[in-house]
N, C-alpha and C positions, 0 to 999 in steps of 0.2 A: 318276808313281808306279810305273811299270813297272820302272824301274831299281832302285828300293828293294826291291821284291819279288824281283827277280832276285838282288840282293845278299844279301838275308836268307835266301832259300830255295834256295841252290845248294849244291854239295858243299863248297866252301871255307868258307862260313859255317857249315855243319853241323859241320865239323871244329873250327871256332873255338868254337862253342857247346859241343861235346863236351869240348874242352879246359877251358873255363871250368867246365863242370859237374864234370869230373873233379877239377880243382883245388879246387872248393868241397867236393866229397865228401871229398877227402883232408884238407882243412883241418878239416872237421867231425869226421872220424874221429880226427885227431890231438888235437883239442880234447877229444873224448870220452875218449880214452885218458889224456890229461893229468889230467882231472877224476877219472877212475876211479883212476889211480895216487895222486892226492892223497887220495882217499877211503880207499884201502887203507892209505896211510901213517898217516893219522889214526886209522884203526881199529887198526893195530898199536901206535901210541903209547898208545891207550886200553887195549888189552889188556895192554901191558907195565906201565902204571901200575896196572892192576887186579891183575896178578900180583904186583907189588911190594907192594901193599896187603895182599893175601891172605897173602903170605909174612911180612910184618911182623906181621900179626895172629896168624898161627900161631906165630911166634917169641915174641910177647908171651904168648900163652896157655900155651905150653910153659914159659916162665920163671915164670909165675904158679903153675902146677901144681907145678913143681919147687920153688919157694920155699915153697909151702904144705906140701908133703910134708917139706921140710927142717925147717920150723917145728914140725910135729907130732912128728917123730922125734927131733930134736936139742934140744928145749927142756928147761930145768931143771924139776923138778917144781913148785917154788914159782911159776915163771913160768906154767906150765900152769894152776895153780890160780888165779892172778890173772886170767889170760885167760879162764878158765871162769866166773869170778864177775863179770866186767865187764858183760856184757849184762844179767843179772838185776839187778845193783846199779844200773845206770843206769836201767833201767825202773822200779825201785822209787823211785829219786830223783825221776824225772819225775812219777810218780803222787802221791807225798807232796808234792812241790812244788806241784802243782796244788791239792791239798786245803788246804795251808797258805795258798796265795794266796786261796782262797775264804774261809777262816776269819779270817785276820789283816788283810787289806787292806780298808779301809773305803771308799775312793774307788772308785766303780763304774767309772770310765773306766780307772783304773790296774789294777783287778781284771780287767777285760775284756782289756786288753793283756797282762797276765801270763798269763791262761788261754790266750789265743791263742798266746802264745809257747811255753807248755808243750805245747799241742796240736801245734804245728808241729814242735817238737823230738821229741816222742813219735812222731808220724807218720813223720818222717824216719828216726829210728833203727829203728823196727820195719820199715819198708819196706826199709831198707838191710840189716838182718839177714836178713830172709826172702829178699831178692834175692840176697845173697851165699850163703845156704844153697842156694838153687835152682841157681845157677850151679855151685856145688861139686858138687851131686848130678848135674847134667847132664854134667859133665866126667868123672865116674867111669864106668868100664865097667859095663855092665849084667850082673847075675848071673842065670843061668838055673837 
């Protein structure tokens, strides 16, 4: 057993262990650097995709506000009147349709389906109108 300890614990084997340790450390650093570079590349890809999405959204919003301003400024008076009466007329139609369904339809199952349809249409249209009104107001500059 003496020759094994002499071999393992002398200056030559110390140098050999030092080289193996140095190689292992270098390999670990290179692996860490590679993983870090891969992470940075993935992060840059995500940031580029995010920047593209933001730019696309900003372009869409600019086109929508430009087309909305074009519509209000360059529309014929009769078209503006038709556009102004569309929402109230549709609301009145949905309310009248619901009452007609209550009064005219005798079958309870058909009446329930008709009322449910009118409620869904009315809810959708009102939510859409107020939603579009809110986004229009949010996009306008605030006045002080």
